[in-house]
N, C-alpha and C positions, 0 to 999 in steps of 0.2 A: 919578249922584246915587242914593244907597242910602236905601232905604224904612225909616222908623222901626220898622216893624213886625218886622224881622228883625235889630234891635240885639241882642236878647237872645241871638242865635245865636253872635255873636261874643265874649261874655263868659265868662269862666272860672268854672265852678262850685267855689267854695272855702269850706271852713270852716276858720278859723283858719290859712289859709295852705296847707292841705293839700288836694289834689285830691278832689273828692267824686264818688263814694262810695268810690273804691277804697282811698286812702290813709287817709281818715277811719275806714274799716271796719277797717284794720289797727290803728289806735290804739285804737279800741273794743274789738277782739278782744283786744289785750294788757291793756287795763284790765279787761275782764271775767275773763280768766284769772289775773290777778294778785289781784283782789278775791276770787276763789273760793279761792285756794290759798295767800296770803301774808297777813301782817299789813297793816293798812291802810297805814302810812307807806312800808314796803317796796314795796307795789304801786304807790303814788303815785309814789314815786321812778323805778320802772322804767317806768310809763306816760309819765313827762315825759321820760324819757330816749329812749323810742322816738319820741316827738314830735319831740324835738331831732334825732335821727338821720334821721329821714324829712325834716326840713326841710333839714338840711345836704346830703343826698344829692340832692334836688331843686332846690337853689340853682342858678339861671342854666340850668335844662333847661326844654324846652317842656313845655306841660300834658300830664298823664297819660304822663309819660315812664316812670315806673317800670311802670306797667300794660302798655305796649307792650314794655318790655325783659323783662318776666317771661313774657308770651305768645310773644315770638321766642326765648326759651330753651326754652320748653315745647314749641314747634314743632320747634325744632331737636334736642331730645331724643326726641321721638315719630317723626320721620322720619329718623333717624340723619345729621342735618346736610344732607340733600337737600331743598332747598325747591321747586324747580320742578317742575311735574307730569312732564316729560319724564325728569328725572333719577329721580323716584320709580318711574315705570312701567319704567324700565330694570331695575330689581331683581325685577320680577315676571315670571312665565312667559308667553311669548307663547300666544295661542290658537292651537292646531295646525291649525285648520280654515279660517283665513282669514288674509289679509296684514294687517299692521299698518297703519293709516291715520292719516296725520298731518294735522293741521288748519292746518299753516302755510301761508302762501301761497308759492307757487312763483314764480320769475323769469317774466317775461312770454315767451311762446312755448315754455316748457319744461314738459312734462307730469310729474306725479308718476310715479315708476317702477312703480306698481301698476296705472296706467292704460294706459301705453303707447300708441302711435299708434292713432287710431280708424280 
């Protein structure tokens, strides 16, 4: 049985069908940029076009899909396509005065190579 207190956690925060605040801020930024630089009619058409494009791109997708997709591409660009810490650490120099220590759990009865038999 679910408590009624937590019902609001499962609801999507939307404004006119756009995820709040990420997608709404994109449309507001387009609105502000066009209001400052273009005539009112042209700015309104571009703002409505950006709203329609965002709605079409997110149709059938889970909530905050575009935000997660943008962060995915940002992490991929910043880390040269390597996501795991082990893959990123392989590109750095080893510390010359100590062995590299792995935190992975070894098989039962097998000691990591840097410890050796006791």
